[in-house]
N, C-alpha and C positions, 0 to 999 in steps of 0.2 A: 223929852223922849229919850229912852235909853239907846245907846249905840247898838247897831245891829250885830248879830253873830254872823260874821263873814266866813264862809266855808268854801274853800276851793275843792273841786272834785276832779280827780284824775285817775290814771291807771297805767299810763305809759303805752298801752296797746289799743289800736282801733278795733272795733268790732266786738267789744265786750258788753255792749248795751248801756254805755255810760249815760247817754242823753235820755234814754227811756227810764233808767233808774232815777235820774235827777228829777224829771218831771213828775214821776209818781211819788217821790219823797216830798216834793213841794206840795202836791195835792193832798197828801196825808197830813202834812203840817197845817195846811189851810183848814182841813176838816176839824182839826183840833184847836182852831181859833187863832192861829198865828198868821201874821202878814208875811208874805214871802216875795222876795225879788230873785229873778234869775238872770244871769249874765252869760252870754255865749262868748267866751274869750277866744274861740277858735276862728281867727279872722280869715283863714284860708279855706276852711271847710265847714262852715256853720250849718247845723241842722237842728238845733234845739227848737227853733220856731216851728218846724214841721211836726215835731212831737206834740206841739201845743195847738195844732190846727191853724197855723198862720202861714199861708202860702207865700205871700210877698209883703213882709213888713215894710211900712212906709219910711221908717228911719232905722239906722243901724249904729252900732258902736263906732264904725268907721266915720260917721258924720261928726262925732265928737273928736276923734283922733285928728281928722283933717281940719277941724276948726269951724266946720259948717254949723255945728251946734255948740253954743258957748258953755253949756253945762251938761253933765252926763245925764241928769234927770230928764232933760228934754228928749232923750232918745228912748225912754221907758214907755212901753205900751202895755195896756191891760191884756190879760189872757182869759181863756175860757175857764180857768180855775179861779174861783172867787177869792178876792183879796190878794191877788198876785199881779206882778208885772214882769215883763221881759225886756231886756236890752239885747237885741239880736246881733250876732256877728254878721259877716258878709262873705259871699263867695265871688264877688265881682271884681275886687281890687287886689291884684297879686302883691303890689307894693306894700299894702297895709298889713300883710301877713307877718312882716318883720318890723316890729316897732323899735325905734331908738330908745336908749335907756331913759332919756328925759321924758319921752312920751309915756313910757311905762310908769314912771314916777308920778307924772301928772294924773294918769288914769287911776292909779292906786289911791292917790289923795282924794280924788272925786268919788271913788267907790265908798270910801269911809264916810262920806257926807250923805249918802243915799238913805232913804227912810224905808225901813221894813224891820221886822223882828229877826228874820233870817234872810241872808243873801247867799245864794248858791251860785258859784262861778264854775261853769263848765269849761275845763281846760282842754286844749287840743290833744290829739294823740302824740305819742313820742315823749322824749325826755330832753328836748333841746332847751337852750337858754330862754327862749320865748315862753315856754311852758313852765319851767321850774322857777323862773323869776316870780311869777304870780303865786305859785305854791309857797315859796319862801317868804312872801310878803305878809302873809296872814297866819296867825297861830293855829287856826282850825283847818283841818283837811280831811276829806274822805277819799280813801283809795278803793276803787272798784275793780274787782277781778273775778274771773271764774277759776276753777280749780286746775285747769290745764297747766302743765309745766311751763309752757311758753308764756302764758299770761302771768304766772307767778314771777317768773324771771323778769319780765318787763315791768311789773309793778315794783319789784325790788330796785331795779335800775332807776325807775322814776323817783322813788323815795331817796335813794342814795345821791343822785344828781341834785335833787332839791336841797338836801342837807348840805352838800358841799358848796353849792351856789349860795345858800343863805349864809354860811360861815364866811365865805370869801367876801361877801358884800358888807360884812361888819367892819372889815379893815381893808378896803380895796387898794390903798396906797402902800401897804406893807408887803413888799415882795418876799421877804424871808418868811414871814408868817404864812403868806399865801402858798409858798412852796411846800411848807409842812402839811397844809390842808390837802394840797393836790397829791401828796404821797399816799393818800388813802384811796385815790381813784383807781389805782392799779395795784391791789394788795399782793399779787403773786410775784411782782418784781422784787428783787433782793433789796432789803433796806426799807421797804414800804410798810405801811400799817395795815393789819388785817381787820381791825375794829376801830370804831370811833374812840373807845376808851384808850386804846394804845396811842392814837393820834393826840388826844387831849393830854395824856401824860407827858408826851414829848413837848407839846406846846407849853404846858405848865412849867416845865423846867427852864425855859428860856423867856417866856412871855406870861408870867403869872397873872397879871391884871387882865390881859386879853383873854386868857384861858377862863377866868371867872365869868367874864361877860359872855363868852361862847357857850359855857355850860348853862348859863341862865337862858340863853336863846334856845338851846336844845331842850331844856326842861319846860320851856314855855310852849313847845309843840304839843298840840292835842289832836292826835290822828286816829281815825276810825276806819275800820275795814268792813266793807259790804261785799258779800259773795253773791254773784249773779249766776243764774242758770243752774242752780243746784239740783242734782238728781238723787243723791243719797247721802247717808251720814259720812261716808268717806270724804266727800267734797268738803264738808264742814271741818273735819279733822285736818285736812290739808290747809285750810285757811287758818286754823288756830296754830298750827305748826309754823306757818308763815309769820304770824304775829311774834312768836318766840324768836324766830330768826332775826327779825327786825330789831327786837330789843337787844339781842346779843351782839349783833354786828354794827348796827347803826346808832345805838345809844339813845333811842327814843321809844316811847311807848306807842304801840299800835293796838287799839282796842277793837275787838270784834263786836259789832253792834247788830248783826243780823244777816239773813240770807234772803234771796229771792228765788223761790222754787221755779224750776223749769216748767213752762206751761205754754201751749199753743195760744192761749188767750192773750199773752203778751204780744205775740206777732200780729194777731188780729187787731189789737188796739193800736199798734203802730200803723197798720194799713188804714185804720179809721181816723188816724191823726187825733186821737183822744186818749189821755192817760187812763189806764185800766182802773185806777182807783175811783174815777168818776162814773164808772159803769153802774147800772142799777142792780145787776145780779150779784149775789155773794160770790166770793172767790178766795181760795187759799192764798193766792198771790196778794190780794188786797190786805189780808191779815199780815202777811210778811212785811209789806210797806208800813202798815200801821205800827207794828212792833219796832221797826227801824226808827220811825219818827219818834215814838215814845222814848226809846233809848237815847236818841240824839238830843231831845229836849232835856232829859234828865242829866246828861253829861255836860252839855253846854251851860246850863243854868248854874252848874256848880263851879263856874270858872273863877268866881270871887274867892 
């Protein structure tokens, strides 16, 4: 069996409908014949199970982290979406919300062993190390945002922190190299870097070999943008400008793969605890998710 396409999904800000978008993308992929796994990596505020109609999952990701489950696959539960499974997070253990680095590494290793064609990892809100470490660990990522300035700013911060964290993890013991990377975190301070390209130029002059591997890591990022709650064409224009901003300043490509139209049907589906894509009646929003799934399949399958 081919290894799964593991895709982290984040946005930096809570309340943008991330979990709803993830479950509907999973449902669309399933309808197109794909097997899909979902992982709720928000250990302090998990809610993906609710979007899937599961009020009280019998096992959680925390069971694997604590050692109660020996393998991660033991915590996977089937969902109402055909040919999918869910590994739920938990709201019950505060201590589990902040994993040690060794625990994260073990979890990442086991995620790579799971069976599905696509695995979507729902990251928590914010841009702290817990969130961005998972983002940096896998080459594929979806950024979800609406068009509001606050959401765009949070999405940019999420991506920036993830890139900085990923580059730092390549050479964790090299303090001088790490200091150069950190000079990109506050570009307005005198002597710091405004863009990733400026930072890589400085690193290349002192650490040419490390700079090459860092560039390879950056070029290996395959990032996609989904706009949620879109009301008009201006919202889409804002999203495309955001992609250009990310390419210019962060040195990675962010590909716009579709939007989800604003609709009261989405809110109704959340209350019903059932992905809108599974509803019987036709809906423009279903077409949105279908198009996003088509684009995602086309872009990921070209990874070779």
